[in-house]
C-alpha positions in Angstrom: 26.4 9.0 -18.5 25.9 5.4 -17.6 22.6 4.8 -15.9 22.7 1.2 -14.9 26.1 0.9 -13.2 25.7 -2.6 -11.8 23.9 -5.7 -13.1 20.5 -6.7 -11.8 21.1 -9.2 -9.0 19.0 -11.3 -6.7 18.1 -9.8 -3.4 15.7 -10.8 -0.6 12.9 -13.1 -1.0 9.7 -13.0 1.0 8.3 -16.4 1.9 11.1 -18.4 0.3 13.6 -20.5 2.1 16.3 -20.2 -0.6 17.0 -18.2 -3.8 15.3 -20.1 -6.7 18.2 -20.7 -9.0 18.5 -23.1 -12.0 21.6 -24.1 -14.0 21.3 -24.9 -17.7 23.6 -24.7 -20.7 23.4 -21.5 -22.8 22.2 -21.5 -26.4 25.2 -21.8 -28.7 24.5 -18.5 -30.4 23.5 -16.8 -27.1 24.5 -13.3 -26.3 23.4 -11.8 -23.0 25.2 -10.1 -20.1 25.1 -10.9 -16.4 21.8 -9.5 -15.1 19.9 -9.8 -18.3 16.4 -11.3 -18.5 16.4 -14.8 -20.1 14.1 -17.5 -21.2 14.4 -21.2 -21.7 14.0 -22.5 -25.3 14.5 -26.1 -26.3 16.1 -26.8 -22.9 18.8 -24.0 -23.1 19.1 -20.5 -21.7 18.6 -17.8 -24.3 18.2 -14.0 -24.2 14.7 -12.6 -24.2 13.9 -10.7 -27.4 13.4 -7.0 -27.0 11.3 -4.1 -28.4 13.4 -1.0 -28.8 12.7 2.8 -29.0 10.2 3.1 -26.2 10.0 5.2 -23.0 10.7 8.9 -22.7 12.8 10.2 -25.6 12.4 6.7 -27.2 15.6 5.6 -25.5 14.5 2.4 -23.7 14.3 -1.2 -24.8 12.0 -3.7 -23.0 11.4 -7.5 -23.1 8.9 -7.7 -26.0 5.4 -8.9 -25.7 6.1 -12.4 -27.2 8.9 -13.0 -24.7 7.3 -11.5 -21.6 5.4 -14.7 -20.9 8.5 -16.9 -21.3 10.9 -14.7 -19.4 11.8 -17.0 -16.5 14.6 -15.3 -14.8 17.7 -13.1 -14.5 21.0 -14.4 -15.8 23.8 -14.8 -13.2 26.8 -14.9 -15.6 27.5 -13.7 -19.2 26.9 -15.8 -22.3 29.9 -16.3 -24.6 29.3 -16.7 -28.4 29.9 -20.2 -29.8 29.8 -21.7 -26.4 27.5 -24.1 -24.6 28.7 -23.4 -21.0 26.5 -24.0 -18.0 25.0 -20.8 -16.6 22.8 -20.0 -13.6 19.6 -18.0 -13.7 17.6 -16.7 -10.7 14.0 -17.6 -11.3 11.3 -15.0 -11.3 8.7 -16.3 -8.9 6.4 -15.0 -6.2 8.4 -13.3 -3.4 11.7 -13.1 -5.2 13.2 -9.7 -5.3 16.0 -8.2 -7.4 18.2 -5.1 -7.0 19.1 -2.8 -9.9 19.3 0.8 -10.9 16.4 3.1 -11.8 16.7 4.0 -15.4 14.7 6.3 -17.7 14.7 7.5 -21.3 15.6 10.9 -19.8 18.4 10.2 -17.4 17.7 13.1 -15.0 14.2 11.6 -14.5 15.6 8.2 -13.2 14.9 9.0 -9.6 12.2 8.2 -7.1 10.8 9.9 -4.0 10.1 8.0 -0.8 6.4 8.6 -1.4 6.7 6.5 -4.6 7.7 3.3 -2.8 5.6 0.4 -4.3 5.2 2.2 -7.6 5.4 0.0 -10.8 8.6 -0.1 -12.8 9.5 -1.8 -16.1 12.4 -4.2 -16.7 14.3 -2.1 -19.2 17.6 -1.4 -21.0 18.6 2.2 -22.0 19.9 2.6 -25.5 23.7 2.3 -25.5 23.8 0.7 -22.0 25.2 -2.8 -21.1 23.2 -3.5 -17.9 19.5 -3.8 -17.5 17.6 -1.7 -14.9 14.1 -0.8 -13.8 12.5 2.1 -15.8 10.2 4.5 -14.1 9.1 6.1 -17.4 5.4 6.9 -17.6 3.3 3.9 -18.6 1.9 5.9 -21.5 5.4 5.9 -23.1 5.4 2.1 -23.6 3.4 0.3 -26.2 1.8 -2.9 -24.9 2.4 -1.7 -21.3 0.1 -4.4 -19.8 2.3 -7.1 -21.4 5.7 -5.9 -20.2 7.8 -7.5 -17.4 7.1 -5.1 -14.5 7.6 -5.1 -10.8 6.9 -3.0 -7.7 9.6 -1.1 -5.8 9.8 -2.7 -2.4 12.8 -0.7 -1.1 15.0 2.3 -1.9 18.6 1.2 -1.5 20.1 4.6 -2.2 18.6 7.8 -0.6 15.3 9.0 -2.2 15.7 11.3 -5.2 19.1 9.8 -6.1 19.4 9.9 -9.9 19.9 6.3 -11.1 19.6 5.1 -7.5 19.5 1.4 -6.7 16.1 -0.1 -5.8 14.8 -3.5 -4.7 12.0 -4.7 -7.0 9.6 -7.7 -6.7 8.5 -8.8 -10.2 4.7 -8.7 -10.5 4.0 -9.1 -14.2 5.9 -11.3 -16.7 7.2 -14.8 -16.6 5.2 -16.9 -14.2 2.8 -14.0 -13.6 1.5 -13.7 -17.1 
């Protein structure tokens, strides 16, 4: 079953007058899908490197510790191999919120009760998935938890307890917040 059915996309932004976007060329050997976390290296957009086999059932990949501090945003377009096309990214900065699906190493656990609003979630990719989401796996299932790109759930888009429901998240750790 696909957990992240849509790409992560920009949502509301508290205290900002516009969505903080930036357009740069992609790295020639870049491979990342729309909604993936990206960094800027040598003036071009490139995918953040990941650490795999974490979370419940070891089925989750996360932005690795070395990339967490340089993860600057969420890609708004897909990279094409052997291309240097211009792509836009939505910057991770204070007040910017993103919408994505809840994911979990155990798919049936990818749900949130209304009482869990403001809980921490981790920017994550489930093994075999294309789109990134926000994992609500227990913090103890992640190595280097303190160094991961995380956020707090600010809104439940789908009804509470919906498996793989959409949530709005404000990034609180990673990128500019490291």
